[in-house]
N, C-alpha and C positions, 0 to 999 in steps of 0.2 A: 401503263397508262394510269398512273395513280391519281392525278388531278381529275381526269375524265371519270374515274371510278367514284370519287367523292361527289362530283357534280351529279352523276347518275343516281347515287343514293339519295341526294336531296330531291332530285326530280321524282324519284319513286315515292318518297314520303309525301310530297305535295300532290302527286297524281293520285295516290291512295286517299288522301284527304278529299280531293275533288270527287272521286267515285263514292266514297262513304257518305260525305256530308251533303253534297249537292245532287248527285245522280240517284242515290239510294234513299237517304233520309229525307231531304228537303222536298224533292220532286218525285221520287219513286218512278223514274222514267221507264223502268221495265214493265210497268203496269199500264202505260198510256199509249193507245194506238197512234196518237199524233207524234210519238217519239220513235216510231219504227225506223225511219231513215237514219236518225241519229244513232240508234242502237246498232244498225248495220255498220256504220262508220266506226263506232266504238269497238265493235267485234274485231275489226282489222287491227286496231291498236294493241290488243292483247298479245298476239303472236309477235308483233313488231318489237314491243318492249321486252317480252320474254327473251327474245334473241339478244337484245342489247344487254340485259341484266346478266346473261350468262357469258356472252362473248367478250365484252369490253374488259371486265376485270380478270379474265382467265386466259385469253388467247392472243397470240400474235398473228396478224393477218397481213401477209406480204403480197405484193403484186396484185393480181386480179382479186384476191380476197379483200384487200384494202378497198378497192373500188366497189366491191359488193357492199361493204360497210357504208361507204358514202351513198350508194344507191338506196340502202335501207333508210338513211337519213332523209333523202329526197322523198321517198315513199311516205315517211312520217310527216313531212311538211305538207304533202298533198292531202293526207288524211286530216291534218289540222285545218287546212283551208276549207275543205268540204265540211268538216265538223262545225267550224265557225259560221259558215254560210247557212247551215241547217238549223242551228240552235235557236235562233230567234223564232222561227215558225214552230219548231218542235215544242217549245216551252210557252208559246203564246197563251194558251188556255190554262197553263199552270202558274200564271202570274209573271211570266217572262223570266229572263236570265237574271238571277240575283246579282247585285253589285259585287258582292264578295267573290262570287264565282268568276265574274268578269276580271276582277283584279287578280285572282289566282291564275287564270289563263294567261294574263300578261306576264306574270312571274314565271310560269312554266315555259312560255315562249322565249323569254330572255335566258332562262337556264338552259333551254335546248340549244340556243345559239352559242352559249358558253361551252356546252358539251361538244358540239361540232368543232368549235375552235380548239378546245383542248385536245381532241382526238387528232386534228390536223397538225397541231404543234408537236404533240408527243409522238405521233406515229406517222407523220407525213413522209418521212424517209422510206417507209415500208412500201410506198406506192411504186417505186422503181426497182424494187428487188424481185428476184424470181418468185413466182407464186408458191407460197407455203402457208399452211394453217396449222399451228401447233400450240399445245398447252404450255403457257409460261405465265404464271400469275403475276398480276401487277404488284408493285411494292406497297401493298396495303395489308392491314390485318386480315388473317384468315377468317375471322368472325364476320368482317364486313363482306367478304366474298360469299360467305355462307348465307348471310342475310339477303344478299342480292339474288342468290339462287332461290330462296324462299319467295322473294318478291316476284321472280320470274314465274314461278308456279302459280302464285296468286293472281297475277295480272293475266296469265293465260286462262285461268278459270273464269275470271271476270269477263274476258272477251268471249269465251264460250257461252257464259250466261247471257251476255248481251245478244249473241246470235240466236240462242234458243228463245229468248224473249221476243225478238223481232219475228222469228218464225211463228211463234204462238199468237202474236198480235196480227199476223198477216191478213186473216180473214175478218178481223173486227174493224168496222168502219171507224175512221178518224172522227173525233168529236167535232172538229172544225167542219167536216163534211156534213155531219148530222145537223149541226146548227145552221149551216147554209141552206140545207134542204128544208128545215123547219121554217126559216125566214121566207123562203120561196113559197111554201104552202100558205103561210100567213098573208103574204102579199097577194097571192091569187084569190084569197077569200076577202080581200079588201081590208085587212087589219093592219 
C-alpha cells in the first residue's frame, strides 16, 4: 500500500501541525476546562492513528482483518464528526476556532478521504481472501516506515496526554458555566 503510506505520512505531518500549532501553542486546550469534551475525543484519535501508522505501511490485512481496517476508518470518521461538533463551544472563550485551523481540518478531511480511497484501491482485493494478518512492508523506503512508527508513538502519547488533561480538568468548572453563574448573580442584584 505504497500510495496509502505516502498519504498517511502527509496526514501525520498535518495532524502534528494541528496539535502543535493550534491545540498546544495557540489555544493550549489541555489547560482549559471548557475543552474537556474535545480532549476526550482527541484522546480517542491517538490510538486510532497509532494503529494506522503501524499497520498500513507494514502489514497485509486479508478477509476479516481488511474489514477491521475499514471499521477503524469509520470510527475515525465518527471521532471527527463529534470533534467538529464540539470545537465551536470548546473554543468559544478562547477566541473561537482560528481560520487556519478550520482550513487545516478541511485539508485533513480531504486527505483522509484520499487515504481510504487508496487503501480500497490498493488492497480492496484482500477483502474476499481468507482472513490473514501478516508482515509485508509496503513498497516504500524503510526510513518512511520508521518515521511512521515514530509518529505512531508520538500520536499515542498525545492521545494519552489529552486523556490525562481531560481527567485533571474534570472537577474544574468550565469558564462558560462560571460566567453564566456570574451573569445570573448580577441580574438577581439588578445590575
